[in-house]
C-alpha positions as CSV (number, residue, x, y, z in Angstrom):
1,M,68.5,-81.3,155.9
2,N,66.4,-81.5,159.0
3,N,63.3,-81.2,156.9
4,N,64.4,-84.2,154.7
5,L,65.0,-86.3,157.7
6,R,61.5,-85.7,159.0
7,K,60.0,-86.7,155.7
8,A,62.0,-90.0,155.6
9,V,60.9,-90.9,159.1
10,R,57.3,-90.3,158.4
11,V,57.3,-92.4,155.2
12,D,58.9,-95.4,157.0
13,A,56.8,-95.2,160.2
14,G,53.8,-97.4,159.2
15,F,52.3,-99.9,156.7
16,T,50.7,-99.0,153.5
17,L,47.3,-100.2,152.6
18,I,48.7,-102.6,150.0
19,E,51.1,-104.1,152.6
20,A,48.2,-104.6,155.0
21,L,46.0,-106.3,152.3
22,M,48.9,-108.6,151.4
23,A,49.4,-109.6,155.0
24,M,45.7,-110.3,155.4
25,T,45.6,-112.4,152.2
26,L,48.6,-114.5,153.3
27,L,47.0,-115.0,156.7
28,A,43.7,-116.1,155.1
29,I,45.5,-118.6,152.9
30,A,47.4,-120.0,155.8
31,S,44.4,-120.3,158.1
32,A,42.4,-122.0,155.3
33,G,45.1,-124.6,155.0
34,V,44.8,-125.3,158.7
35,L,41.0,-125.1,159.1
36,L,39.8,-127.0,156.0
37,P,41.1,-130.4,157.3
38,F,39.0,-129.9,160.5
39,A,35.9,-129.2,158.5
40,N,36.5,-132.4,156.4
41,A,37.1,-134.4,159.6
42,A,33.7,-133.2,160.9
43,S,32.0,-134.4,157.7
44,V,33.8,-137.8,158.0
45,Q,32.7,-138.1,161.6
46,D,29.0,-137.5,160.6
47,E,29.3,-140.1,157.9
48,A,30.8,-142.6,160.4
49,A,28.0,-142.0,162.9
50,R,25.4,-142.4,160.2
51,R,26.9,-145.7,159.1
52,T,27.2,-147.0,162.6
53,A,23.5,-146.2,163.3
54,A,22.6,-147.9,160.0
55,A,24.6,-151.0,160.9
56,G,22.8,-151.2,164.3
57,L,19.4,-150.8,162.5
58,A,20.3,-153.7,160.1
59,S,21.5,-155.9,162.9
60,G,18.5,-155.2,165.0
61,M,16.1,-156.1,162.2
62,M,18.1,-159.2,161.4
63,E,17.8,-160.3,165.1
64,R,14.0,-159.7,164.9
65,I,13.7,-161.8,161.8
66,R,15.9,-164.6,163.3
67,A,13.6,-164.7,166.4
68,T,10.6,-165.2,164.2
69,D,9.2,-168.7,163.4
70,Y,10.7,-169.9,160.1
71,D,7.3,-170.5,158.6
72,S,6.3,-166.9,159.3
73,V,9.4,-165.1,158.1
74,M,8.4,-164.9,154.4
75,T,4.9,-163.7,155.0
76,T,5.9,-161.2,157.8
77,Y,9.1,-159.7,156.4
78,N,9.3,-160.1,152.6
79,G,8.8,-156.6,151.2
80,Y,8.7,-155.1,154.7
81,T,9.6,-151.4,154.7
82,E,10.0,-148.6,157.2
83,P,10.0,-145.2,155.5
84,V,12.0,-142.2,156.7
85,G,10.6,-141.1,160.0
86,G,8.9,-144.5,160.5
87,L,11.7,-146.6,162.0
88,K,10.6,-148.8,165.0
89,D,12.6,-150.8,167.5
90,S,12.0,-154.4,168.4
91,A,9.2,-153.4,170.9
92,G,7.5,-151.4,168.1
93,Q,8.5,-148.0,169.6
94,P,9.5,-145.2,167.2
95,I,13.2,-144.6,166.8
96,T,14.1,-141.0,166.8
97,G,17.1,-138.8,167.0
98,P,19.4,-136.9,164.6
99,A,21.4,-140.0,163.7
100,Y,18.3,-141.6,162.2
101,R,17.0,-138.6,160.2
102,D,16.6,-139.5,156.5
103,I,17.1,-143.2,157.1
104,S,14.8,-145.9,155.9
105,R,14.8,-149.7,156.1
106,A,13.6,-152.5,153.8
107,V,13.7,-156.3,153.9
108,V,13.8,-158.8,151.0
109,C,13.3,-162.6,151.5
110,Q,14.1,-165.2,148.9
111,T,13.8,-168.9,149.0
112,A,17.0,-170.9,148.5
113,T,17.9,-174.5,148.4
114,V,21.2,-175.6,150.0
115,A,22.2,-179.3,150.0
116,N,18.5,-180.2,149.3
117,V,17.4,-178.1,152.4
118,Q,14.9,-175.4,151.8
119,M,16.2,-172.1,153.3
120,L,15.5,-168.4,153.2
121,W,18.0,-165.8,152.1
122,V,17.1,-162.6,154.0
123,T,18.6,-159.2,153.2
124,V,18.1,-156.1,155.2
125,H,18.8,-152.8,153.3
126,I,19.3,-149.5,155.1
127,F,19.0,-146.3,153.0
128,Y,20.1,-142.8,153.7
129,K,18.4,-140.1,151.5
130,G,17.4,-142.9,149.1
131,G,20.9,-144.3,148.6
132,E,21.8,-147.7,150.2
133,I,24.5,-147.4,152.9
134,V,24.3,-150.8,154.6
135,K,23.2,-154.2,153.4
136,V,23.2,-157.3,155.6
137,G,22.2,-160.8,154.4
138,T,22.0,-164.2,156.0
139,L,20.6,-167.7,155.3
140,I,17.9,-168.9,157.7
141,G,16.9,-172.5,157.8
142,K,14.3,-174.6,159.7
143,D,15.4,-175.9,163.1
144,Y,15.4,-179.7,162.7
145,R,15.4,-180.5,166.5
146,N,13.0,-183.2,167.7
């Protein structure tokens, strides 16, 4: 009887390999459920930073265009492009940094007539890896001050 008692204690004293594998599998599934939302949040944060940088680029270009003499806007900016790696600020200095990697910028100007007044419809496009992520447009008219 004493011999049977020792065998019973030895059998119940530890985990089997299958029990350990099952515990590790359950732990992996539970941790994936906790960690995957964090990875998704990091991706969303990168996208938000990219769109914010793109909106700033579009706004900056629009301000440069609005500061240009009306008669020069069409010849200076229609078809204007800045390729990936060629972005410049208002002073003509290169814009660098990880937020601007793979971003390009283009401008399209079209004539428009509003209430018999000749105007320009200017659109600034910002592209990320070839796909448009921001588009800003505005009407620009001559200043009729005397």
